[in-house]
Every structure is written in C-alpha cells, then in structure tokens.
N, C-alpha and C positions, 0 to 999 in steps of 0.2 A: 503493501500499499504506499502510496506517495503522499507525503505530509505538504501541505500547504499553509503558507502563513495567512493570517486574516486579510493583509494586503492583496495578496494573490487570489484568495477567495473573491473578494470584493471586485477586483478588476476582472476576473473570470466572467462573473455575472454582468458586468457591466458592458463587457465585450461581446456577450452572448457565445461565449466559448463553452460547450457542454464537456462535462466529466469525461466523457467516452473519447471526446476529440482530444483533449489535453492528454490523456493518457495514451492514445494512439501516437500523439507528436512526440512525447518522452521516450516511449519504446522504440521509436523508429528513428529518432535524431540521428543525423549523420554529419550535422555541421555544428561544431563547437568553437565558439570565441571567448577567449578569456576577457573579463571586464574589471578584475581587479578585485580585492578583497575576498578572494576564495570563490568568486561567483563566475559563473559561466552562462553565456547566451546558447540556447539549444534551438536548433530548427531543422527541419527536414529539408533536404534540397529538391529542387523540382524534378530532378530524375527520379529520385526514390518516391515522391508523393505522387507520380504517375502509376507506380506499381502497386500501390495501396488501393483496394477495392473499398469504395464507399466514402471515401475522405477528400472528396474534392476540394481544393485550395488549403490543403494542410501546410502546404510550402509558404503561405502568406501568414502563418502564425508562429509565435515564439515564446519561450518560457526563459526565465532567469532561474537558474539553479545554485544554489549555495552548498558547495562542498562541506563546508565546516559544521553547519547545521543539519545537512541533509533535506533541506526543505525547498520547494519552489518558492522564490521570493515574489515573483511577478509573472504575469501573460500579457502578451501584448501581439498587436498585429504588426507583421514585420513587413512593410513595405519595400523597403529599400536597407538591408543591414549594412549593406557596403559603404553607404555614404555616412552612415550612424545616425543617432539621435540622442538624446539627452543620456541615455544609459553608456555611450562612448566613453571610453578613458580618455581624460583630459590630456591635452599635449604639452 
C-alpha cells in the first residue's frame, strides 16, 4: 500500500486523479528525476503509457515521492517536465 500525505491526497482530489490511476502511475513509472531533499519526480513515458491498457493520458500525470518518508508528497499534471515548474531545483 502506498502512503499519501494529506497534501498529496488533497491535490489528487483537486486534480481529479483517481487512486487506481495513481497506483498505475507509480507501478509503471519509468522516468525518475531528482528534485532535492530526497524527493523524486515519478512519471510514465509516452512510449510506456501507450502499452498500458485502459489508462489513456497516464503520461500527462506525475507524482512526487519522498524516499526518506516513503510517501507520495504531491500529485500533478505534468504538461512538460523538461522545462520545469515550481518543483524544479533552483539554479
């Protein structure tokens, strides 16, 4: 069972991401990017998402996972993670 922080649960509900979709994202995540503070951005690549049946658009969602606590910290729509957002590590 995957643990979610209260913040992640609230964001999941606000963004309309169902639990089954979040679990599919975490099970099939093949893109990992370090964010700092023992946190990682987990995402499914477009290539892998095409092979997963019943989860259209899974590549457009991402989760932030904290290794030190073992919890999902946040859930978001990842429109373009290469350009970054607020969660990107500062320069």
